[in-house]
C-alpha positions as CSV (number, residue, x, y, z in Angstrom):
1,M,-47.2,-13.9,-26.6
2,D,-47.5,-14.6,-23.0
3,R,-48.1,-18.4,-22.2
4,Y,-51.1,-17.5,-20.3
5,E,-52.6,-14.7,-22.6
6,K,-56.3,-14.5,-22.7
7,F,-57.9,-14.5,-26.1
8,A,-61.7,-13.6,-27.2
9,A,-63.9,-16.7,-26.6
10,P,-66.5,-17.7,-29.0
11,A,-70.1,-16.3,-28.4
12,G,-71.7,-19.4,-27.6
13,K,-70.4,-22.9,-26.6
14,F,-67.1,-24.7,-27.5
15,I,-67.7,-28.4,-28.5
16,L,-65.2,-31.0,-29.0
17,I,-65.9,-33.9,-31.1
18,G,-63.5,-36.7,-30.2
19,F,-61.4,-36.8,-27.3
20,G,-58.2,-38.7,-27.9
21,S,-54.8,-37.7,-27.3
22,V,-54.9,-34.4,-29.1
23,G,-58.2,-33.4,-27.5
24,Q,-57.0,-34.2,-24.1
25,G,-53.9,-32.2,-24.9
26,F,-55.8,-29.2,-26.0
27,L,-58.3,-29.0,-23.2
28,P,-55.7,-27.6,-20.8
29,L,-54.9,-24.6,-23.4
30,L,-58.7,-24.0,-23.9
31,L,-59.2,-23.5,-20.2
32,R,-56.2,-21.6,-19.8
33,H,-56.7,-19.0,-22.7
34,F,-60.4,-18.4,-23.0
35,D,-62.8,-17.1,-20.4
36,L,-65.2,-20.0,-21.1
37,P,-67.4,-21.1,-18.1
38,R,-67.0,-24.9,-17.8
39,E,-70.8,-25.3,-18.3
40,R,-70.1,-23.8,-22.1
41,I,-67.7,-26.7,-23.0
42,L,-68.9,-30.1,-24.1
43,I,-67.1,-33.2,-25.2
44,I,-68.8,-35.6,-27.5
45,T,-67.0,-38.7,-28.3
46,G,-67.4,-42.4,-29.6
47,D,-66.1,-44.2,-26.4
48,D,-64.8,-43.6,-22.7
49,T,-61.3,-42.6,-23.5
50,G,-60.4,-39.3,-21.5
51,R,-63.4,-39.4,-19.1
52,A,-61.3,-39.2,-16.2
53,Q,-59.7,-36.2,-17.4
54,A,-62.9,-34.6,-18.5
55,E,-64.4,-35.2,-15.0
56,K,-61.4,-33.9,-13.1
57,E,-61.8,-30.8,-15.1
58,Q,-65.6,-30.7,-14.6
59,I,-66.4,-30.7,-18.3
60,S,-69.5,-32.3,-19.7
61,F,-68.5,-35.6,-21.4
62,K,-71.1,-37.5,-23.6
63,V,-70.3,-40.8,-25.3
64,C,-72.4,-40.8,-28.4
65,P,-70.9,-42.2,-31.7
66,L,-71.7,-39.9,-34.6
67,T,-72.9,-41.8,-37.8
68,P,-74.2,-40.7,-41.1
69,G,-77.9,-41.4,-39.8
70,N,-77.6,-39.8,-36.6
71,Y,-75.2,-36.8,-36.5
72,R,-77.8,-34.1,-37.4
73,E,-80.4,-35.2,-34.8
74,I,-77.5,-35.4,-32.2
75,L,-76.1,-32.1,-33.0
76,N,-79.5,-30.3,-33.4
77,S,-80.2,-31.0,-29.7
78,I,-76.7,-29.5,-28.7
79,V,-75.3,-26.8,-31.0
80,E,-76.6,-23.4,-32.0
81,R,-75.5,-20.3,-33.7
82,G,-72.3,-18.8,-32.2
83,D,-70.8,-22.0,-31.2
84,F,-67.5,-23.3,-32.0
85,L,-67.3,-27.2,-33.1
86,L,-63.5,-28.5,-33.0
87,N,-63.5,-31.9,-34.8
88,L,-60.7,-34.0,-33.5
89,S,-62.5,-37.4,-34.2
90,V,-61.7,-40.4,-36.5
91,N,-64.5,-41.9,-38.5
92,V,-66.6,-38.7,-38.6
93,S,-66.9,-37.0,-41.8
94,S,-65.4,-33.5,-41.9
95,L,-67.3,-32.5,-44.8
96,A,-70.7,-33.4,-43.3
97,L,-69.7,-31.3,-40.2
98,I,-68.6,-28.4,-42.2
99,E,-71.8,-28.3,-44.2
100,Y,-73.8,-28.5,-40.8
101,C,-72.0,-25.9,-39.4
102,H,-72.1,-23.6,-42.3
103,E,-75.9,-24.1,-42.3
104,R,-76.1,-22.8,-38.6
105,E,-73.4,-20.3,-38.6
106,I,-71.2,-22.5,-36.3
107,L,-67.2,-21.8,-36.3
108,Y,-65.5,-24.8,-37.3
109,L,-61.8,-26.3,-37.2
110,D,-60.3,-29.9,-37.8
111,A,-56.9,-31.3,-37.9
112,C,-57.4,-33.2,-40.9
113,I,-60.1,-34.1,-43.5
114,E,-61.8,-37.3,-42.1
115,P,-64.0,-39.5,-43.9
116,W,-66.8,-41.8,-42.4
117,P,-65.7,-45.3,-41.4
118,G,-64.0,-47.1,-44.3
119,G,-63.0,-44.2,-46.4
120,Y,-59.6,-44.6,-46.2
121,T,-59.6,-48.3,-47.0
122,N,-62.6,-48.7,-49.3
123,I,-61.6,-51.2,-51.8
124,H,-64.3,-50.4,-54.1
125,I,-63.2,-46.9,-55.0
126,S,-60.0,-46.0,-56.8
127,P,-56.9,-44.9,-54.7
128,S,-57.2,-41.5,-56.1
129,E,-60.6,-41.3,-54.3
130,R,-59.5,-42.4,-51.0
131,S,-56.3,-40.2,-51.2
132,N,-55.9,-36.8,-49.4
133,Y,-55.8,-35.1,-52.9
134,G,-59.4,-36.6,-53.4
135,F,-60.7,-35.6,-50.1
136,R,-59.2,-32.1,-50.5
137,E,-60.9,-31.8,-53.9
138,Q,-64.2,-32.7,-52.3
139,A,-63.6,-30.0,-49.6
140,L,-62.8,-27.3,-52.3
141,A,-65.9,-28.4,-54.4
142,L,-67.9,-27.9,-51.1
143,R,-66.3,-24.5,-50.8
144,Q,-67.4,-23.7,-54.2
145,K,-70.9,-24.8,-53.5
146,L,-71.2,-23.0,-50.2
147,G,-69.6,-19.5,-51.1
148,G,-68.6,-17.6,-48.1
149,G,-70.1,-17.7,-44.7
150,T,-68.9,-18.6,-41.1
151,T,-65.4,-19.6,-40.9
152,A,-64.3,-23.4,-41.2
153,V,-60.7,-24.1,-41.0
154,L,-59.4,-27.3,-42.7
155,C,-56.6,-29.2,-41.4
156,H,-54.9,-27.1,-39.0
157,G,-52.9,-29.1,-36.4
158,A,-49.1,-29.1,-36.5
159,N,-48.9,-30.9,-39.9
160,P,-51.1,-30.1,-41.5
161,G,-51.3,-26.8,-40.1
162,L,-48.2,-25.0,-38.4
163,I,-46.1,-26.5,-41.2
164,S,-47.6,-24.1,-43.8
165,H,-46.8,-21.2,-41.5
166,W,-43.1,-22.4,-40.9
167,V,-42.9,-22.6,-44.7
168,K,-43.4,-18.7,-45.0
169,R,-41.4,-18.0,-42.0
170,A,-38.5,-20.1,-43.3
171,L,-38.5,-18.5,-46.7
172,L,-38.4,-15.0,-45.2
173,N,-35.4,-16.2,-43.1
174,I,-33.5,-17.5,-46.4
175,A,-34.6,-14.4,-48.3
176,H,-33.0,-12.3,-45.7
177,D,-29.8,-14.2,-45.3
178,I,-29.0,-15.0,-48.9
179,E,-30.6,-12.1,-50.9
180,G,-30.9,-9.2,-48.1
181,I,-34.8,-9.1,-48.8
182,T,-37.1,-8.2,-46.0
183,T,-40.3,-7.4,-47.9
184,V,-43.2,-9.8,-46.8
185,P,-45.2,-11.1,-49.8
186,R,-48.8,-10.2,-49.7
187,T,-50.4,-12.2,-52.2
188,Q,-50.3,-16.1,-53.2
189,D,-48.4,-15.2,-56.5
190,E,-45.8,-13.3,-54.5
191,W,-45.0,-16.1,-52.3
192,G,-44.6,-18.4,-55.2
193,Q,-42.2,-15.8,-56.9
194,L,-40.2,-15.5,-53.6
195,A,-39.7,-19.5,-53.5
196,Q,-38.8,-19.4,-57.3
197,K,-36.2,-16.6,-57.0
198,L,-34.7,-18.4,-54.0
199,D,-34.7,-21.6,-56.1
200,I,-36.5,-23.9,-53.5
201,K,-36.9,-27.3,-55.1
202,I,-38.1,-29.4,-52.2
203,M,-40.3,-28.4,-49.1
204,Q,-40.0,-31.6,-47.0
205,C,-42.0,-31.9,-43.7
206,A,-39.3,-33.4,-41.7
207,E,-40.1,-35.0,-38.4
208,R,-38.0,-37.3,-36.1
209,D,-39.6,-38.3,-33.0
210,T,-37.1,-39.9,-30.3
211,Q,-39.4,-40.1,-27.4
212,I,-38.8,-43.5,-25.5
213,A,-41.2,-45.2,-23.0
214,R,-40.9,-47.9,-20.5
215,P,-42.1,-50.6,-21.0
216,F,-40.9,-50.9,-24.5
217,K,-43.3,-52.3,-27.1
218,H,-44.3,-55.8,-26.7
219,I,-45.0,-58.5,-29.6
220,N,-48.5,-58.1,-31.0
221,E,-48.8,-54.5,-29.7
222,F,-49.1,-51.3,-31.5
223,V,-47.6,-48.2,-29.6
224,N,-47.6,-44.5,-30.8
225,T,-47.4,-41.0,-29.3
226,W,-50.6,-39.9,-30.8
227,S,-53.8,-41.5,-32.5
228,I,-53.2,-45.0,-33.4
229,D,-56.5,-45.2,-35.3
230,G,-55.6,-42.1,-37.2
231,F,-52.1,-43.0,-37.9
232,I,-53.1,-46.4,-39.3
233,G,-55.7,-45.0,-41.3
234,E,-53.5,-42.4,-43.1
235,G,-50.7,-44.9,-43.3
236,Q,-52.8,-47.3,-45.6
237,Q,-53.7,-44.3,-47.8
238,P,-51.7,-44.0,-51.1
239,A,-48.2,-42.2,-50.6
240,E,-48.7,-39.0,-52.0
241,L,-46.5,-36.0,-52.7
242,G,-46.8,-32.3,-54.3
243,W,-44.8,-32.7,-57.6
244,G,-42.2,-30.2,-58.4
245,S,-41.5,-28.6,-61.7
246,H,-37.8,-29.5,-61.6
247,E,-38.5,-33.1,-61.5
248,K,-37.2,-35.1,-64.3
249,Y,-38.0,-38.9,-63.3
250,E,-41.7,-39.6,-62.7
251,P,-41.8,-42.9,-60.6
252,A,-42.9,-45.8,-62.5
253,D,-45.7,-46.5,-59.7
254,A,-46.8,-42.9,-60.0
255,R,-50.5,-42.0,-60.9
256,H,-52.0,-38.5,-61.9
257,H,-55.4,-37.5,-60.6
258,R,-58.1,-36.9,-63.3
259,L,-59.4,-33.8,-61.6
260,G,-58.6,-30.8,-59.7
261,C,-55.5,-28.8,-59.4
262,D,-52.9,-31.3,-60.7
263,A,-50.3,-30.3,-58.2
264,A,-49.6,-33.7,-56.7
265,I,-49.2,-37.4,-57.7
266,Y,-49.9,-40.6,-55.7
267,L,-47.7,-43.8,-55.8
268,Q,-49.5,-47.4,-56.0
269,R,-48.6,-48.3,-52.7
270,P,-49.3,-47.4,-49.0
271,G,-47.4,-44.6,-47.2
272,M,-46.3,-47.1,-44.5
273,R,-44.5,-49.2,-47.2
274,T,-42.8,-46.3,-48.9
275,Q,-39.6,-44.6,-47.3
276,V,-37.6,-41.6,-48.1
277,L,-34.6,-39.9,-46.7
278,G,-35.0,-36.7,-44.6
279,W,-32.9,-34.4,-42.3
280,T,-33.7,-32.5,-38.9
281,P,-31.1,-30.8,-36.7
282,L,-32.2,-33.4,-33.9
283,T,-30.3,-36.4,-35.6
284,G,-29.1,-35.3,-38.9
285,T,-30.4,-37.8,-41.7
286,Y,-32.8,-40.3,-41.3
287,Q,-35.1,-42.7,-43.2
288,G,-38.9,-42.0,-42.7
289,F,-42.2,-43.0,-44.2
290,L,-43.9,-41.1,-47.0
291,I,-47.1,-40.7,-45.1
292,T,-49.9,-38.9,-47.0
293,H,-50.8,-35.3,-45.5
294,S,-52.9,-32.7,-47.0
295,E,-50.0,-30.2,-46.7
296,S,-48.2,-32.0,-49.3
297,I,-50.8,-31.1,-51.8
298,S,-52.0,-27.6,-50.5
299,I,-48.5,-26.2,-50.2
300,A,-47.4,-27.4,-53.5
301,N,-50.7,-25.9,-55.0
302,Y,-50.2,-22.7,-53.1
303,F,-46.6,-22.1,-54.6
304,T,-47.4,-23.0,-58.1
305,L,-46.7,-20.4,-60.6
306,K,-48.4,-21.0,-64.1
307,N,-48.3,-19.9,-67.6
308,G,-52.1,-20.5,-68.7
309,N,-52.6,-24.1,-67.6
310,D,-48.8,-25.0,-67.5
311,A,-47.1,-24.9,-64.1
312,H,-43.5,-23.3,-64.7
313,Y,-42.7,-23.3,-61.1
314,R,-43.8,-25.8,-58.4
315,P,-41.7,-27.3,-55.5
316,T,-41.8,-31.0,-54.6
317,V,-43.6,-31.3,-51.3
318,Y,-43.9,-34.3,-49.0
319,Y,-44.0,-35.5,-45.5
320,A,-40.8,-37.6,-44.3
321,Y,-42.0,-39.0,-40.8
322,H,-39.9,-41.0,-38.6
323,P,-42.0,-41.7,-35.4
324,T,-40.6,-43.1,-32.1
325,D,-38.4,-46.3,-32.5
326,A,-41.2,-48.3,-30.9
327,T,-43.8,-47.0,-33.3
328,M,-41.4,-48.1,-36.2
329,L,-41.3,-51.6,-34.9
330,S,-45.1,-51.3,-34.6
331,I,-45.5,-50.5,-38.2
332,N,-43.2,-53.1,-39.3
333,E,-45.2,-55.7,-37.4
334,F,-48.6,-54.3,-38.7
335,S,-47.3,-54.3,-42.3
336,G,-45.9,-57.8,-42.0
337,S,-49.3,-59.1,-41.2
338,N,-50.8,-57.4,-44.1
339,F,-52.4,-54.5,-42.3
340,R,-54.1,-56.6,-39.5
341,L,-54.0,-54.5,-36.5
342,Q,-52.4,-56.0,-33.4
343,N,-54.6,-57.1,-30.6
344,N,-53.1,-54.6,-28.3
345,V,-52.6,-50.9,-28.6
346,R,-50.9,-48.4,-26.2
347,L,-50.7,-44.6,-26.5
348,L,-47.5,-43.5,-25.0
349,M,-48.0,-40.6,-22.5
350,H,-47.1,-41.1,-18.9
351,D,-44.8,-44.0,-19.6
352,I,-42.4,-41.7,-21.8
353,E,-39.0,-41.4,-20.0
354,Q,-37.2,-39.1,-22.4
355,G,-37.1,-37.9,-26.0
356,T,-37.8,-35.1,-28.4
357,D,-40.0,-34.5,-31.1
358,A,-38.4,-32.6,-34.0
359,L,-41.0,-31.2,-36.5
360,G,-40.2,-28.8,-39.1
361,V,-39.8,-28.0,-42.7
362,A,-36.7,-28.6,-44.6
363,L,-36.5,-26.1,-47.5
364,M,-33.7,-27.5,-50.1
365,G,-32.0,-26.4,-53.2
366,H,-31.2,-22.8,-52.7
367,T,-27.5,-21.6,-52.4
368,R,-27.1,-22.6,-48.8
369,G,-28.3,-26.2,-49.3
370,I,-31.0,-26.8,-46.9
371,Y,-32.8,-24.8,-44.2
372,W,-34.8,-26.6,-41.4
373,Y,-37.2,-24.6,-39.5
374,G,-39.4,-25.8,-36.9
375,S,-40.0,-27.1,-33.2
376,M,-37.7,-29.2,-31.2
377,L,-39.9,-30.2,-28.2
378,S,-38.7,-32.6,-25.4
379,I,-40.9,-34.4,-23.2
380,E,-39.8,-32.5,-20.2
381,Q,-40.6,-29.2,-22.0
382,A,-44.1,-30.4,-22.9
383,R,-45.0,-31.6,-19.2
384,D,-43.8,-28.3,-17.9
385,L,-46.0,-26.2,-20.6
386,A,-49.3,-28.1,-20.3
387,P,-50.5,-31.3,-18.5
388,Y,-52.0,-34.4,-20.4
389,N,-49.6,-34.0,-23.1
390,N,-46.4,-35.5,-24.6
391,A,-44.2,-33.8,-27.2
392,T,-46.2,-34.8,-30.1
393,S,-49.7,-34.0,-28.9
394,L,-48.6,-30.7,-27.5
395,Q,-47.3,-29.6,-31.0
396,V,-50.6,-30.4,-32.6
397,A,-52.6,-28.8,-29.6
398,A,-50.4,-25.6,-30.2
399,G,-51.6,-25.5,-34.0
400,I,-55.1,-26.0,-32.9
401,L,-55.0,-23.1,-30.4
402,G,-53.4,-20.8,-33.3
403,G,-56.0,-21.9,-35.7
404,T,-58.7,-21.5,-33.0
405,V,-57.8,-17.9,-32.4
406,W,-57.5,-17.1,-35.8
407,A,-61.0,-18.5,-36.7
408,I,-62.5,-16.5,-33.8
409,E,-61.0,-13.2,-34.8
410,N,-62.0,-13.8,-38.6
411,P,-65.3,-15.5,-38.2
412,A,-66.6,-14.9,-41.8
413,S,-64.1,-16.3,-44.0
414,G,-65.8,-19.4,-45.1
415,I,-63.7,-22.6,-45.7
416,V,-60.0,-22.0,-45.5
417,E,-56.8,-23.7,-45.6
418,P,-53.9,-22.9,-43.4
419,D,-51.9,-21.4,-46.5
420,E,-54.6,-18.8,-46.6
421,M,-54.4,-17.7,-43.1
422,S,-52.1,-15.1,-41.3
423,F,-48.9,-16.9,-40.7
424,E,-47.7,-14.3,-38.2
425,R,-51.0,-14.4,-36.0
426,V,-50.9,-18.2,-35.8
427,L,-47.4,-18.4,-35.1
428,Q,-47.5,-15.7,-32.3
429,V,-50.2,-17.6,-30.7
430,A,-48.8,-21.2,-31.0
431,T,-44.9,-20.6,-30.6
432,P,-44.8,-20.5,-26.7
433,Y,-45.8,-24.2,-26.6
434,L,-43.3,-25.4,-29.1
435,G,-40.1,-25.6,-27.0
436,E,-37.0,-24.6,-29.1
437,V,-38.4,-23.1,-32.3
438,T,-35.0,-22.9,-34.6
439,G,-33.8,-22.5,-37.9
440,R,-30.7,-24.4,-39.2
441,Y,-28.8,-24.6,-42.3
442,S,-27.0,-27.8,-43.5
443,D,-24.9,-29.1,-46.4
444,W,-26.5,-32.3,-46.2
445,T,-27.9,-33.8,-49.5
446,P,-29.6,-37.4,-50.0
447,L,-26.6,-38.5,-52.0
448,Q,-24.0,-38.3,-49.1
449,G,-22.5,-41.7,-48.4
450,R,-24.4,-43.4,-51.2
451,Q,-23.2,-46.2,-53.3
452,A,-20.3,-47.1,-51.1
453,L,-21.4,-50.7,-51.1
454,F,-23.9,-51.1,-54.0
455,E,-24.6,-49.1,-57.2
456,E,-28.0,-47.3,-56.9
457,D,-30.1,-45.4,-59.6
458,L,-29.2,-41.8,-58.7
459,D,-29.0,-38.4,-60.6
460,T,-25.6,-37.2,-59.2
461,S,-26.0,-34.1,-61.1
462,D,-28.9,-32.8,-59.2
463,P,-29.3,-34.1,-55.5
464,W,-32.7,-32.6,-55.4
465,Q,-34.5,-35.0,-57.6
466,F,-37.0,-36.9,-55.8
467,K,-35.6,-40.3,-57.1
468,N,-32.6,-39.6,-54.8
469,F,-34.6,-39.4,-51.7
470,R,-36.8,-42.6,-52.3
471,I,-35.2,-45.9,-50.9
472,S,-38.3,-48.1,-51.0
């Protein structure tokens, strides 16, 4: 795809709910790729963040926090049939907006299933209910209730979003390299059968961000390359992972959900206090956080093969995230104060001096060990590709662009997850903004270099057991 290719625009207005780092990063792509008069673009947000950029681009900017009590009244005065609503907010219920858009035949896309304020940390509900598994089950129940209708795309940024499409691309590459298979599966069962044939045991969303900014992190400051509110919210949710059929050792702190697809488990501890080993081509092995993301559940569920109610094949799926080094220190300080947010926060953008965000999927267990496929995008490349972006925000904005184009081209698909969309079309649209998109094999396993100083409880007969990846 040409970086400046034009796509069909929605029939009505394009409305952005929330205008943080990702919204600001997506706006240049929206203006570049869709023939939308600026008067048909509107930003509704909870504070003044991004106002200067919106005014520079001559886009209408309205500060009006949406709440359970006012969102319908506010949106009634703004939106109408044929509009596209892009929800990039925090503390605004995705499910409320999806149902609203369904009633009025408005296209919808979000980057995660967001609850109303307090939904991630509500001590009066169970960890299961405030997990991404729980939020996804609520979305699937809403899909069952609403039936078909106008397209509403769930959880489509980089991860979740692009990661689901990279899984399929990576599977095809491995199938070609190992088995000489060139046929593209057409159904969910066929994708699951391909993954099983290749003996894929782990699908790890593996991300290592090396971007560095000056000044460096100060004491009592939380810094990050994307939404700080969004990150600390999901970081306090239970650690979650899709639970594979090859696993022999269920963690002592693991719990199963009492409803739904049963494709995942959660741990009785937050993701920001749970660490696992991962691998990317950028730095090799690393120690990252097991942060809950919806792709850990949806991908595991999508690739499950069953005999009746029993799963005879499912990969283990989870997100292993090593953010910037300054963010790692921010997390340690935040966690050390028992999750009391620092007095100062800083979104790293213009102060970034160098670095790359390597984000992809590592498929493990096949005959060639592991295969990582994804995006290695440097800060220099990101700034060349689109203004108002760092490497992290542009990867997400690229996924949103791909999902937006797909939704406009498939306007009557009802509520859909990334795994149910055309991976070829989404990647065709998104890839020009992703820097070096590459696939790399490695013989790395989580057992390498272990037990040199101390004995560990490992399964040396099967490196792909989750117990070998988890380190805290």
